[in-house]
Each structure stands twice: as structure tokens, then as C-alpha cells.
C-alpha positions as CSV (number, residue, x, y, z in Angstrom):
1,X,7.5,-9.5,-7.5
2,X,8.2,-11.5,-10.8
3,X,8.8,-9.2,-14.0
4,X,5.5,-8.8,-16.3
5,X,5.3,-10.4,-19.7
6,X,3.2,-9.5,-22.7
7,X,1.2,-12.1,-22.7
8,X,-1.1,-11.4,-20.0
9,X,-0.3,-8.2,-18.5
10,X,-3.8,-7.0,-16.9
11,X,-3.9,-10.6,-15.5
12,X,-0.6,-10.2,-13.7
13,X,-0.7,-6.7,-12.7
14,X,-4.1,-7.9,-10.9
15,X,-2.5,-10.9,-9.4
16,X,0.2,-8.9,-8.3
17,X,-1.9,-6.4,-7.1
18,X,-3.7,-9.0,-4.8
19,X,-0.7,-10.3,-3.8
20,X,1.0,-7.4,-2.7
21,X,-2.6,-6.2,-0.9
22,X,-2.2,-9.4,1.1
23,X,1.5,-8.9,2.1
24,X,0.7,-5.1,2.9
25,X,-2.1,-5.9,5.1
26,X,-0.6,-8.7,7.2
27,X,2.5,-6.1,7.7
28,X,0.5,-3.3,8.9
29,X,-1.4,-5.5,11.1
30,X,1.6,-6.7,12.8
31,X,3.1,-3.4,13.4
32,X,-0.1,-1.8,14.7
33,X,-0.3,-4.9,17.0
34,X,2.9,-4.5,17.9
35,X,2.6,-0.4,18.4
36,X,-0.2,-0.8,20.6
37,X,2.1,-2.6,23.0
38,X,4.9,-0.3,22.8
39,X,3.4,3.0,22.4
40,X,6.8,4.5,21.7
41,X,6.5,3.2,18.2
42,X,2.9,4.2,17.5
43,X,4.2,7.9,15.7
44,X,6.3,5.8,13.5
45,X,3.6,3.6,12.2
46,X,0.8,6.4,11.7
47,X,3.9,8.4,9.7
48,X,4.1,4.6,7.5
49,X,0.3,5.4,7.0
50,X,0.5,8.5,6.1
51,X,3.5,8.1,3.7
52,X,1.6,5.0,2.1
53,X,-1.6,6.6,1.7
54,X,0.3,9.7,0.1
55,X,2.2,7.9,-2.4
56,X,-1.0,6.0,-3.6
57,X,-2.9,9.2,-3.9
58,X,-0.1,10.5,-6.0
59,X,0.5,7.0,-8.2
60,X,-3.3,7.6,-8.9
61,X,-2.8,11.2,-9.7
62,X,-0.3,10.7,-11.8
63,X,-2.4,7.8,-13.4
64,X,-5.5,9.8,-13.4
65,X,-7.5,7.4,-12.0
66,X,-8.9,8.9,-8.6
67,X,-9.3,12.2,-7.9
68,X,-7.6,13.4,-4.5
69,X,-9.3,12.1,-1.3
70,X,-9.2,16.0,0.1
71,X,-10.2,17.7,-3.0
């Protein structure tokens, strides 16, 4: 991921977020499709999804942007 400059931080953060979201979507879809064909991989994919959600929720809490989903 490229370093942010000070000239247009909000635009750069938004662009980075959209590009990262696209990569996450693609990669999770591939992992899920692969796990659907190889059931022994399903627990690992589910663990990844749970960890990813927990990391996002932790970041949201630290930044004060959203309340936890289970609150």
C-alpha cells in the first residue's frame, strides 16, 4: 500500500479503502469457494472471517466510530 501524502489525505484514505475492500472481497471469495470444495479447510476460513471481523471491530472501538455489533 502506498504511503499517504499530506496533500489529500481524505481522498487517499478513501482510495486505499476501496482498493483494499476489492482485494479482500476477491480473496475471501476464492478462499470460500476453495473451502466449499475441500471441507477440511472450512474451519480455517471461518476462523479467518471471525478474526477479520474482530480486528475491524477493535479498530472501530479504538477510533470511536461505531458501537460493537454485540452491544
